[in-house]
Structures are given as structure tokens and as C-alpha cells.
N, C-alpha and C positions, 0 to 999 in steps of 0.2 A: 278181672272178676269182681263183681260187687258183693260185698259182705253185708249181711243183715245188720241193721242198727240195733242198739240195745232195746229200743222201744218195740221194734218188730219181733225180736226174740221174746220179750216180756209178754207181748200180746199173744203170740203163738202158744207159749207155755201156759199162760192163764187160760186160754180157750181149751187147751187140752185138759188141764186140771178140772175146769168146770164141767166138761163133758163126762169125765170120770166120776166126779162127785154126783152128777145126776144119775148115772148108772148105778152107783152104790145105793142111793136113796131108793131107786126103783126096785132093786134087788132085795133090799132089807124090808121095805114096807109094802111092796106089791102095788104101789100107786102108779098112776099114769105118768107119762113123761111130762105133761104140763104141770101136774102137781109137784113132781120131783124138781122141776126147774124153778117153780115158785119157792119151794123150800130152800133150795140152794141160793137163789138170787136174793132172797129176803133174810138169809142167815146173817148172824152177827159176824161171821167170818168174811163175808163178801167185801166190805170196805178195806179190810187188811189185805185181802188177796189182790185187790185192784191197785193197791199202792205199790207202784213199781220200785220205789226206793227201798221198801221193806223186803223185797225179793222173796216173799212167801211162796210165790209161784214156782220156785225151784225145789220146793219140798215135794215128797211123794204124795200122790192123791190119797193113798190109804192113810197116811199120817194126817193130812188135812181133813179127811173125813172124820177121823177120831176127834180132832179139835172142834170140828163143826158140831159134833154130837154133844160135846161137853158144854158148849156155850148155850 
């Protein structure tokens, strides 16, 4: 049985977190999915979230949303 690599797991979890962050932005602001995606992907949190070595992607989406709002 093949086990997923660290990179595959990181990618999966990052994508999950990103989708949740977009949902939170849409719910809080009432904006479109496109605008919510733009806000998330252009946030100062994004580079840290994409850094696999930092493993920020293992944090809960709610916690990361709070961090995103503070930055």
C-alpha cells in the first residue's frame, strides 16, 4: 500500500484550509467567491501557509482565519 508523501499531505491540508478561509471571508463579508479568494490569496498569511516547513497548515482554519484578520 502506498502512503502519501509529506508533500502530498501538506498540499491536501493547505487546500482544505484555503477553502475554509474563503468560506469564512464570504460568510463574514457577504462578498463573492472571487473576492473572497482574492482576499485570502493576497493576505499576508498566504506565504506562511504555503511554507511546508512551517507546517502552519496543520492549524485549524478558524485559528488561521483569526490570524489572517489580525494581519
